C-alpha positions, -999 to 999 in steps of 0.1 A, spaced: -466 -921 -544 -470 -932 -580 -453 -904 -600 -473 -913 -631 -505 -903 -613 -497 -878 -586 -524 -870 -560 -525 -833 -568 -537 -842 -603 -560 -871 -594 -575 -858 -562 -572 -820 -560 -585 -800 -530 -576 -766 -545 -573 -759 -582 -558 -726 -594 -564 -720 -631 -549 -693 -652 -546 -668 -623 -532 -634 -631 -527 -606 -606 -518 -571 -618 -511 -540 -597 -514 -512 -623 -487 -520 -649 -470 -546 -627 -478 -582 -634 -472 -599 -600 -487 -633 -610 -487 -643 -647 -512 -670 -659 -505 -694 -630 -521 -728 -628 -514 -756 -602 -533 -779 -578 -530 -787 -541 -537 -824 -536 -561 -836 -509 -541 -846 -478 -508 -835 -495 -482 -811 -481 -475 -787 -510 -445 -763 -509 -447 -731 -529 -411 -719 -534 -391 -694 -554 -366 -665 -551 -376 -634 -532 -401 -614 -552 -413 -644 -571 -450 -638 -561 -455 -664 -535 -472 -643 -508 -493 -627 -535 -506 -662 -544 -515 -667 -507 -532 -633 -506 -554 -643 -536 -562 -677 -521 -573 -662 -487 -592 -633 -501 -569 -604 -492 -565 -598 -530 -590 -605 -557 -571 -618 -588 -573 -598 -620 -581 -630 -639 -585 -667 -632 -604 -692 -611 -596 -707 -577 -617 -737 -569 -619 -752 -535 -634 -788 -536 -643 -796 -500 -647 -831 -486 -684 -825 -484 -685 -823 -522 -693 -786 -522 -673 -764 -546 -663 -728 -537 -649 -703 -561 -625 -683 -539 -621 -654 -563 -658 -646 -557 -657 -648 -519 -649 -623 -491 -620 -633 -469 -641 -642 -438 -663 -664 -461 -632 -682 -473 -623 -691 -437 -658 -700 -425 -674 -717 -456 -645 -728 -478 -624 -739 -447 -591 -722 -456 -569 -710 -427 -537 -690 -428 -506 -679 -409 -483 -650 -418 -446 -643 -420 -447 -622 -389 -463 -639 -358 -497 -623 -350 -506 -637 -316 -523 -617 -289 -493 -614 -265 -513 -602 -235 -538 -631 -238 -531 -666 -224 -524 -695 -247 -558 -708 -241 -574 -675 -249 -556 -672 -281 -570 -705 -293 -605 -695 -281 -603 -663 -302 -600 -685 -333 -634 -700 -324 -651 -666 -319 -675 -670 -349 -689 -703 -338 -693 -691 -302 -711 -659 -313 -734 -680 -334 -742 -703 -305 -748 -674 -282 -772 -657 -305 -747 -629 -308 -741 -625 -270 -777 -629 -258 -774 -666 -251 -741 -660 -234 -755 -633 -211 -785 -655 -202 -764 -686 -197 -783 -707 -223 -774 -744 -225 -766 -742 -262 -739 -716 -255 -725 -735 -226 -721 -766 -247 -704 -747 -275 -681 -730 -250 -672 -763 -234 -665 -777 -269 -643 -748 -278 -623 -752 -246 -618 -789 -252 -606 -782 -288 -582 -755 -275 -568 -779 -249 -565 -806 -276 -543 -784 -297 -523 -772 -268 -516 -808 -259 -507 -815 -296 -480 -788 -295 -468 -798 -260 -479 -766 -244 -509 -777 -223 -491 -770 -191 -487 -734 -201 -523 -729 -211 -527 -700 -186 -494 -682 -194 -493 -651 -216 -485 -659 -252 -458 -632 -251 -438 -653 -226 -433 -682 -250 -400 -687 -269 -401 -679 -306 -405 -715 -318 -433 -722 -294 -451 -690 -306 -448 -703 -342 -465 -736 -332 -491 -719 -311 -501 -698 -342 -505 -729 -363 -526 -745 -335 -548 -714 -335 -553 -717 -372 -562 -753 -368 -589 -744 -343 -610 -730 -372 -612 -766 -386 -596 -759 -420 -593 -784 -448 -565 -763 -463 -539 -747 -440 -517 -720 -457 -485 -713 -439 -462 -684 -449 -426 -692 -440 -434 -712 -408 -397 -722 -403 -384 -686 -405 -361 -679 -376 -363 -714 -361 -332 -733 -349 -327 -770 -361 -345 -784 -331 -375 -761 -336 -375 -769 -373 -377 -806 -365 -406 -800 -341 -424 -780 -368 -419 -808 -394 -433 -834 -369 -463 -811 -363 -471 -806 -399 -468 -843 -407 -492 -851 -378 -517 -825 -391 -517 -841 -425 -519 -876 -410 -543 -871 -380 -565 -842 -391 -567 -850 -428 -558 -814 -435 -539 -804 -466 -510 -780 -461 -497 -753 -485 -466 -736 -473 -442 -709 -485 -408 -718 -473 -372 -708 -479 -357 -736 -458 -351 -763 -484 -344 -789 -457 -380 -785 -445 -394 -785 -480 -375 -816 -491 -382 -835 -459 -420 -832 -456 -434 -821 -490 -453 -844 -513 -454 -817 -541 -433 -786 -549 -445 -757 -570 -418 -732 -581 -424 -696 -591 -400 -670 -607 -412 -635 -615 -448 -646 -610 -446 -675 -635 -447 -712 -629 -413 -727 -638 -417 -762 -622 -444 -784 -606 -433 -818 -595 -421 -841 -566 -393 -829 -543 -369 -854 -559 -375 -840 -594 -375 -804 -583 -341 -805 -566 -324 -815 -600 -344 -793 -623 -320 -769 -642 -348 -742 -644 -352 -742 -606 -314 -741 -600 -310 -713 -625 -338 -692 -608 -321 -696 -574 -286 -690 -586 -294 -662 -610 -278 -679 -640 -289 -694 -672 -301 -730 -675 -269 -742 -692 -248 -729 -664 -272 -743 -639 -270 -777 -655 -232 -777 -650 -237 -774 -612 -254 -808 -611 -233 -836 -596 -228 -871 -609 -259 -882 -591 -279 -856 -610 -287 -835 -578 -276 -802 -564 -281 -788 -529 -303 -757 -533 
């Protein structure tokens, strides 16, 4: 990547401009602006309470920002202003998908059924809202076949195709994480928002997660925005890192630049910038 003209400035998929989120007298997000580059992996990091999940909630329509504009520029050329849209419209029309800190799979359903649920809207539309399904119309059968094929594609992608008929609750934790990402991808997103996807994973599972996210960016042309506390994941796979502290942007750059930024080090260590600068080694870097 040419640092003089980064992708997130030249070719943004999502542009957040002067976004503020207030809860009564509390300012959770304060005049925040940053871009997510098309086909980039962007990490949103910061200490606990920095406002990262609030940003996700505004992007995906769970909250409506008090001020600001969030513009999704889809590959089709259409622009969507997310702050004006309902959450289901953001998923269906703007093509934004999300996972949460806590896994939200349907444990009693099979792996295949969990991925089929993600395609419920398209199946309902094809069935004429159940009438076509009841009558066995060909349009519904074609859509159902396509949905099954897509589900099996993603199960194969995460190396769980052989367990397609097993209950999701029977999976190990790391496999459940990957299944949840696969379910989000079944909605066909152009932007995939992941809230702490590496939380609770062991090193092997983290490596598998990294490989999956890199393949999603490479093979599906999907941009990824992730909140993550595991700096090994952030530094290994991210093209772009955005750092928040107390709801404000304090850094916005490449991983290499972020890891030696005194403002970032100060925020994580809870010290002033001068003290943080003293923690830098001779190579100008510090391990966060």
